[in-house]
GUROMI-677031 format. One record per atom (N, C-alpha, C, CB): residue in one letter; y, z, x. Coordinates in pm, whole numbers, plus 50000, padded with zeros to 5 digits. Glycine has a CB too. Layout:
# GUROMI-677031
AYZX...
This chain:
# GUROMI-677031
X498815002050088X500064999149979X501164999450092X500355012649835X502054993150071X503324989550177X504134997250139X504014975550184X504255006350062X505475021349984X505575030950105X504635033549815X506125039550105X505885049750148X505365061450018X507105052250229X505145069850039X504415079749949X505365085749835X503825091950039X506475088249897X507805098249817X508345084549731X509415107249957X508425072649788X508765063249698X508185058349547X508705054449771X506765063949549X505695057249455X506315062749352X504045060249468X507025075449354X507225083649174X508345075249129X507835104049159X509025064249210X510025056649080X509145042049042X512015051449149X508125038449066X507725029349046X506845028248911X507265026949152X507445017648822X506995017648691X505825007048705X508175014048582X505915001448553X504954998748498X504464980948585X505385000448328X506124973048565X505884962248679X505844961548795X506464955048684X505884975948904X505874978749014X504634985549008X506974984649059X503684984648917X502594991248938X501614976648957X502245002948808X501904967548846X501274956048835X500924947448977X502104948648745X502894945149004X503294941749156X502244944349258X504514950049202X502154961349290X501484966549405X499954963649361X501864983049437X499374958949273X498014958849247X497824945449291X497554962249103X498404935949270X497914922849256X498264916649419X498744914549116X499314928149484X499204921249628X498174932649703X500954919349719X497684942149646X496444951949759X494784937749719X495924979049649X495324929349579X493924923849535X494194910649656X493704918649329X495354905349669X495644893049711X495244892949881X497234889949671X495814907249945X495904907650072X494124907650091X496924921150130X493584922650012X492614921950072X491054913249963X492564937950124X491564901749980X491274894349906X489454895149934X492184881349930X489154890950009X487854888750097X486894901050034X488194890550286X487244915550094X486104926550019X486594927649899X485914942350079X487154923649774X487504925649652X486374914849584X489154923149630X486514900049686X486004890049621X483754893049675X487134872549696X483404901049750X482704909349777X481844917949676X483394914849841X482824923849669X482544936349531X482494930649398X483844948249512X483034917449330X483544911849268X482064904949219X484724905549327X481544900349321X480384890949342X478944898549303X480384886049506X478614911349381X477784920949350X477654924449207X478124931049419X479314931749210X478904943749113X480054938448972X479344963249203X481024931948960X481854933748864X481744919148803X483274939048913X480954903848837X480494895348788X479274898748742X480564886448855X478204904648755X477204909448713X477464918248568X476674916648827X478264922448594X478934933648463X479394926348368X480244943848498X480034917248390X481024910748308X479904900148194X482264900748427X478614894148294X477814886348279X476674892648159X477374883148417X476584906348187X475664913048101X476584918447928X475054927848209X477554920848000X478794921147842X478204905747749X481264917447914X478984896747823X479094884947735X477434881747664X479724870947839X476474882647762X474944877747713X474854889947573X473384880547871X475364903147624X474374908747517X475224908947389X473764924647555X476264904447422X476934899647247X476214890547157X478384891047251X475444871847263X474904865247201X473824871447208X474984854047222X472664879147230X471404884847189X471764891247105X470624891547269X472804899747084X473184903846950X472514899046849X474374901346923X473634891346844X473694882246724X472434872446658X474744873246761X471664868246765X470584862246751X469754875046708X470174853846876X469394883146755X468514894746702X468944899746542X468724908046813X470054901046535X470874904246380X470274895946344X472484903446340X470864886046335X470574873146261X468554872746193X471004858546408X467964871746279X466574874246238X466514886446160X465644875246355X467364895046187X466894907146088X468074905345965X466964925246176X468714899545957X469274898445809X468704887845748X470774896845797X468074875045775X467164865445720X465774872645676X466914853945828X465194883945752X463754886045775X464284898445587X463044895746001X465254905645630X465884915545552X465694910245385X467564917045606X466854892045386X466834887345272X465874882345205X467504881045268X464704879045270X463344874945201X462874881845181X462504868545239X462894896545256X462184907545218X462264913045032X462804918745324X464064914045036X464484916144913X464144909544798X465514915744917X464754897744838X465054892644714X464164877344700X466784891244706X463144875844776X462114866844741X460564872844744X462254855344837X460374882644781X458994886044816X458524900944729X458954887844994X457864898444637X457394912744553X456754922444648X456214909944427X457474932144559X456914941744640X455404950844599X458064950744654X454634953544727X453324956744732X452194948844745X453134962144647X453394937444769X451934921444804X451684924944948X452654898744797X450464917145018X450604918945117X451514912845197X449764918645146X452284903545187X453404895145227X454694904945244X453644883245112X454814912145150X456024922545170X455544933245273X456464930545021X454514937045273X453594948845383X454154945745521X451614946245393X453634930745531X453614922045665X455134922845673X452874904845661X456104918545591X457504912245640X458204927445653X458404899745511X458004938145577X458444952245595X458424952945756X457384963945514X456664953845770X456384960045904X457084950646014X454704961445930X457514939846000X458414929646107X459734934546094X458444912346072X460104934245982X461614939745996X461604951946082X462314943845850X460264965146065X461244973446129X460924972746273X461264987946077X459824967946293X459904961946446X461094955646543X459074951846442X461694945446426X463024940846471X463694949946469X463644931346409X464024960546429X464874968346394X464754977346564X464454975946233X463624977146589X463224989646627X463764981746817X461134995346566X463224974046817X463774962746902X465214960646960X463604952146831X466024960446845X466914956446808X467824970846890X466804952546647X467434980846870X467934994046903X467594994547043X467335005946819X466544991847110X466104995347250X466794986047339X464544994347272X466984975147258X467814965647374X469444974747366X467984943947311X470044977747245X471264982247260X471304994947358X471784984947127X470095002347384X469855011647444X469915009147594X468785015947396X469454996647636X469034989747763X470684987847830X468034973047727X470794978347714X472264976747778X473044983447799X472954971047738X473374994347718X474595003647741X474385011247866X474835013947621X472805012347928X472805019148025X472995011448132X471845026248030X472834997948127X472874991648254X474564987548263X471704977848259X475134987248178X476934984648167X476904996448215X477964981748013X477045008848160X477645021748217X477645019548383X476675036248167X476295018248414X475625023048544X476815008848648X473245020548540X476585001548614X477414989448667X479144990248661X476944976448576X479184999448568X480735000948581X481445014248672X481255002348425X480275022148645X480685030848701X480685023948881X479775043748652X479845019148910X479555015549042X480495006149079X478245010749062X481045001048981X482334989049028X483244998649054X483014976548906X483505008248966X484405019648951X484655025949111X483665031348840X483625031449181X483485040149259X483755027149401X481945049649229X483065014449387X483375007349496X484975003849488X482424994949502X485794997049422X487394996349425X488075008649402X487944986949324X487905021749374X488795033149409X488665039849535X488665042849317X487255034549612X487155037149735X488125027049810X485745036849772X487515022449814X487855004849871X489765008649905X487484987049683X490355014449805X491675012949754X492155026649890X491885016449542X491575033649848X491465046649915X491665047050098X489915051849869X490575038850103X490855034750247X491495025450271X489955032550315X491825015350223X493595008050248X494355017550308X494585003950100X494655028150194X495675035650148X495875046250322X495095044949973X494435049250328X494395060350492X494415051850607X492805070750523X494675037550591X494145027750709X492855027950769X494895029150818X492185028050682X490925031750720X489905014950731X490375044350589X489475016850885X488654999050863X487615001550762X487664991051025X487644991850651X486514986750518X485514974750561X487464979950370X484614977750523X483564967950515X482674968450428X482944966950611X482414957750362X481804951450238X480064965450249X481424927250276X480134965050365X478654972650381X478714986950369X477964970150521X480064996350418X480225005450414X480495009950271X480925006850499X480874998750165X481805004950057X480485006749970X483244994449986X479534994349987X478084998949936X477135007350007X477324987949914X477485013950104X476395027050134X477055041350074X476115029350327X478335038950032X479055047949941X479135050149845X479815048149936X478605036749760X479115041149648X478235048849540X479645030649598X476565045049595X475655054049535X476045067349537X474455053149590X476655077149623X476965087849620X478085093649534X477065089549725X479285084949540X479955085249451X479895082249307X480545081249489X478845069049289X478445073449117X477845080549069X477955066949045X477325092849136X476905100949098X478315114149033X475915103149210X479175113349112X480095122349075X481035117948947X480875125049197X481105101048914X481725093948820X480765096848710X481975079148856X479745095648711X478615101548608X479065113648518X477315106848692X478705121848602X479565140248536X480675139448482X480065152648652X481255128848537X482815126348432X482785117948334X484085120548502X482035110148341X481575099048200X480905110448123X480225083148236X479865116248187X479335126148051X479935134847945X478625135148092X480935137948069X481985146948001X482875136147854X483285152448156X483325127147925X484235119647857X483455112047709X484835108747973X482275109747780X481155108347633X481645117847501X479345115247679X480755132647546X480975143347465X482215144847393X480805153447534X483225144647460X484715145647403X484675136047281X485975140647519X484615123847328X485025112147254X483745113847116X484935095647371X482615114247128X481335119247012X482235130646938X479575127647097X482315145447021X483115153546897X484225148846786X483835163446962X485215139446899X486225134146837X485935125746755X487005129746904X484885119346743X484735110846632X483955115146541X484335099446660X483465123846534X483025134046437X483695141546310X482755142946510X484635143546434X485875150646329X486845145246275X486605159646376X486945135546335X487905125146271X487125119246128X488225111546392X485395117946152X484895112746016X484825121045909X483655107946023X484795136345972X485165149045859X486105145245765X485815162345924X487675144645899X488895142645798X489125136245715X489725140445828X488725117545720X488635110745708X487895111445564X488395106645809X486315116045513X486025121845399X486685131145338X485105125545405X487225140945402X487655152345297X489015140445264X488105172845376X489835137145300X490855126845218X490545117145149X491655120545286X489485109445151X489245101945046X488435108844934X488635090545092X487705121444962X487125127544873X488525140744750X485775135244984X489335145444783X490525151544758X491485139244713X491025160044887X491865129844810X493315123844745X493065110344711X494665124044848X492015103544749X490985090344673X492535077244717X490495094244409X492195069644644X492875056344714X494325052944602X491465040244715X494775064644572X496105061244512X497405056444618X496535074644431X498205049544590X499545047744721X499515060244761X501325043344676X499405071844721X499825087044855X498545087344960X499845108144760X497405088244885X496225084044952X496235074945078X495505078044860X496205063145021X496385052745085X497525051845212X496595044544985X498685053945181X499985058445246X498975068445430X501145073345081X498675081545356X498005090045402X496795086345516X497625095745293X495705080445493X494915070345521X495515068745661X494935057945419X496765058845647X497215051045743X497545057345830X498045043645718X498245066745797X498815078145909X497615083745987X499615091945833X496525084945914X495625091345975X495035078946087X494565097945862X494745068846060X494465060246140X495475057846237X494115050346078X496745058746226X497115057246366X497335068146445X498155050346378X497575078646428X496595091246470X495375090346553X496065097146355X494705085446470X493235082846494X493225076146634X492525073146375X493905063646626X493885052346729X494805058646907X494925036546631X495625066846845X496295071046941X496245083047047X497125071346891X494965086746984X494255098947053X492875091147106X493905113546933X492235080547045X491455072947154X492295069447259X490805060447105X493405062547234X494085056647373X494415069747429X495545045747358X494705080447451X494855089547487X494135094747561X495045094147424X492835095747553X491645098747554X491105090347684X491015095947417X491285075647607X490645063747762X491435067947858X490905044147760X493125070047843X494155069647951X493935083648046X495755068947877X493265094547985X492785106548079X491815100048190X491895119147987X490065094448088X489605094748141X489235080248228X489065101648085X490265074048199X490395063348355X490885071648438X491485048948362X491895076348469X492425086448611X491495094448629X493785096048602X490875104348550X489915112848590X488895105848665X489385119748482X488465097548654X487285085648719X488025087848898X487535062648624X489165082948894X489755080549020X489805094149062X491125073049020X490045103249029X490155119449068X488635122249099X490805130848929X487585119549039X486295124849060X486235118649190X485115121548952X486475105249261X486325096949385X487215105149468X486765080649375X488635108049426X489445109049568X490245123849588X490685096049572X489155132949485X489255148649497X487795155349485X490265154949373X487885163749504X486745173749534X486655183549373X487275185049698X486405171349279X486665176349131X485695169449078X488095173749057X485065171448949X484665166248882X484525170448735X483905163948938X483685160548651X483905163148490X485025167648444X483075172048435X485195181448376X485815183248279X487085190848389X484925191448150X486975197748495X487845198048572X488635185648640X487345204748644X487955174248642X488495159648671X489835159748533X486915144648649X488685159148444X489635155848321X490935156848315X489385162448223X490515177348309X491945182448289X493235183648403X491695195648246X492725180548501X493265173248625X494015161648589X492175168748719X493375150148533X493865140848524X494985137548388X492805134148541X494695146848307X495795151448176X497105157648242X495065164948061X497175167048365X498415174248423X498985158848481X498055188848560X497845150848595X498965140048662X499695130648570X498265130148766X499185127148420X499625122048347X500905122048287X498995122948300X501245134148275X502705138148251X503885132848292X502865148348288X504765124248225X505785119548329X505415102948287X505425125648520X504605104348314X504075088248343X502985084348205X503005087448525X503365090448122X502355084747979X502845070347923X502525096547826X504265067847900X504535054347914X503825047247981X505545052147953X503505045748084X503615036148212X501925034348170X504225044048402X501665043348159X500065043048114X499245036848048X499765050348068X500395037947908X499885031647799X500555021847799X499855037547685X501405013047868X501645002347873X500444993647946X502855002347922X500054998848018X498634995748151X497354994548017X498175015648310X497285005147940X496055006547867X496114994847755X495925021947802X497224994247736X497244980847578X497354966447643X499014982147447X497794964447768X497894952347856X495774951447853X499024956748056X495374957347909X494224959347917X493434955547821X494084969547939X493574965947730X492744963147612X492774946647515X493234975347518X494224943547553X494704930447477X493834921047566X496554926747479X494064921847638X492774911647746X491284913147721X492794916247921X491504926447766X490024931247733X489034923147560X490364951347709X489944925247488X489624924247298X489204908647296X491404927547165X491094901747325X490994888647318X489624881847398X492324883847371X489564885847494X488664874447572X487474873247505X488294877647725X486904888347444X485644892647387X485864883247213X485554913647386X487034885547182X486974880147040X487064863347044X488274886846948X487414859347148X487444841247216X486374840147210X487914835747372X485244844747298X483834844247289X483204844747202X483344850247336X483164854247126X482644856547037X482524844246914X483224867447015X483834842046855X484184831546739X483974816846785X485764833046692X483864814646930X483484800446999X482724798847004X483654796147096X481594810847121X480684805947165X479734813447126X480764803647279X479574823547039X478264831746940X478294825646852X478274846646885X479584825446734X479284826746610X479264808046591X480494837746518X480194802846698X480194788046672X480854780646616X479474784746631X482224784846576X483694777546484X483364766746524X485464780946517X483394760246637X483684746846718X482444741846756X484584748446849X482034731646709X480724725046700X480374720546835X480704713246601X481034715646923X481144709747046X480294715947147X482454709847087X479224710347160X478424719747303X479474724447457X476964706647380X480154707147502X480894710447580X481754723747562X481484700447593X482374720147455X484024726447429X483414745647458X484904721547191X482264746847400X481494758947373X481364763347531X479964756247283X480534758647627X480014757747750X481484763347782X479344742647812X482394754747816X483844756247934X484774768447862X485064738147946X484584770847721X485084782447655X484674797847752X484344782047493X482934795447720X482024808347755X482974809847926X479744803947761X483014798747979X483314796948144X484434809648155X484114778548198X485304803748086X486384806248081X486714821148050X486814797848006X486154827647934X485854840247902X485104845348005X485254841447782X483854842148078X483564850748187X484424852048284X482544847848241X485524845048325X486114842248455X486954851648405X486614827648510X487424852548294X488764863048227X488404877348214X489234858748062X487314882348198X486924890648165X486644899848320X485934886248070X486074890848393X486124894648526X487194903848599X486134883748582X488084891448563X489404895248646X490334906048530X490424878048693X489854907948416X490464921548328X489854931748407X489984923548151X488744931948410X487934945348515X488514948748608X486634943148586X488534940448713X489174940648826X490324946248845X489294930848858X491134939948777X492774947248767X492844959148720X493804940348676X492154960548627X492164973248542X491754982748641X491194973448410X490694979748729X490224995548816X491504993848916X488254996248923X491644980648946X492774985749084X493484994748998X494014972349170X494264987548886X495334992948828X495375007048822X495464988148712X494155017148752X493965027848782X494165036748861X493415027848778X493675032048967X493325039049102X495335038849163X491775026149228X496075026149155X497615025449189X498545035849089X498135008449164X498045035248980X498485047948895X498275063948930X497795046348771X497085062648987X496855077549072X498025079849173X495325077749171X497875072249272X498825073049313X500605077849301X498525066249324X500805070449191X501795072449137X502745084949110X501485068349060X501135088749050X501185098848942X501365112549041X499665098548835X500745111449150X500645123749236X502195123549320X499125122649350X502765109249318X504265111149386X504805113349328X504985103949444X504875111549161X505785116349058X505865132049065X505305111348915X504575139249087X504675151349046X504555160349207X503435153948922X505095152849318X505645154349447X503975165149484X507655163049452X502595157949459X501765164349543X501855155649653X500405166849494X501425158649754X501655149949900X499795149549885X502665160950086X499925135449951X498355131650003X498395130950140X497715117249952X497515137750185X497395140350354X496525129250349X496705156450432X497495119350449X496295108150467X495035113350529X496745095950560X494885121550664X494145127250738X492835134150638X495065136850820X493145144050573X492335150650512X491615139650409X493055162750453X492355131150320X491675119250244X490645114950306X492485107650221X491465108250476X490175100150555X488675108750530X490515099550748X489135121750604X487635129050599X487145128250486X487535143350630X487895134250406X487265132150225X486625119450203X488555131950095X486895109150277X485655093350228X484885094250315X486145075350232X484885101750465X483845099950550X483025107550509X484025101150674X483155119450479X482025125750376X481225121950296X482335131850306X481695113350249X480585104250178X479605093250252X481345096050079X480055095350348X478845089050413X477955095250551X479365075650452X478195108350475X477515118350546X477695125250696X476455113650542X478785119150726X479665124750846X479745137350802X481145118350877X479705147150926X480095160250911X481775162950937X479195168351012X482645170450850X483625172750857X484385184650888X483775169050787X485075188350969X485555204250991X486655203150926X485825210651144X486935211450808X487925218250751X488295232050733X487905214950663X489835235150719X490075249150727X489865253950588X491495252650783X489805264050564X489745270650423X490025260850299X490855282350418X491895263350350X492865257750225X492585243450227X494625260350243X491845233750300X491395221250285X490285219550229X491355215550384X489215229250244X488045230150192X487855228550060X487595240050223X489285236449973X488985242449806X489625228649751X490005260349739X490415217749829X491095208849790X491525200049928X492155215049705X490295189849920X490595181250068X491905168750055X488915171650116X492335171749957X493595162250004X494825162649959X493415149949984X494905179249848X496355176349780X497095190749833X496305174249579X498385191649826X498795202049831X500295202449733X498805204949977X500435210649677X501455214949565X503045213149669X501015235049496X503755205049656X505035209049764X506215210949651X505505194349900X506715223049647X507735225449638X509055220649660X507585231349669X509855214649542X511105208549561X512065217049518X511235196349499
């Protein structure tokens, strides 16, 4: 990064974008290698799962329609088709579980690789693809703990939100006042999801660059984001538009087949694949740069030597730290 640490606190949304693109461009070799091994497979799996899910669900839907509308209950054909539908639902569920597991693993590995690489760039450490790939499995374990905490929070959040939605529907109904309250509730619900996503993204970086993980990393992330919430929201909105827009384009043109031309569908599929991988790569770089900006904004000094030692520890190297540094390998609050 080409800015002094104390200057990072003044960097805004466009400054973070500019800094992120500079990092990717200047270190394009290492980011290309990371993309080829981790991010491109991640993008391919996401798009492929949309296509396979559509095929499996179409078969289930057709058989379900045949079972309900055309097959008499109690006949051998009904029993056979019913068993087939049950098997297809089971296969669909197992496919979703397998997809989600592989997607999460690849995403966390990609996050580990990008965050570690940028930290090495920040500390002027020699960085090679081989070194990154040797560190990634160790960093991934820390990220998984943070991810599981975030997943639990999202689950509880959705359960509570669903309960509130049911209560609003039962006691208020769909009168004009009820519809207005439901709209307000929906806005608040989406705002909460955005906030949780922002906290989790920054907590992922915290888990790699600091000696904390899980709920402690989430708490640290909440503290860091204060004062830079507007910038963080702008970043997450930009990435969401890119991600959702790409998924919608792929689903409508390639999966559903709104356009019948095979060549057009193949072309759109390739474009969506490239767009998705760029959104993921840029997003990971953006959240890491945002971390350094937030640290600077809160006047938390990042000791490059201690951070460098912290990164070396992932390689299994012995690191001699004093007691204070052992509690926090890189940070010290500056009183201004």
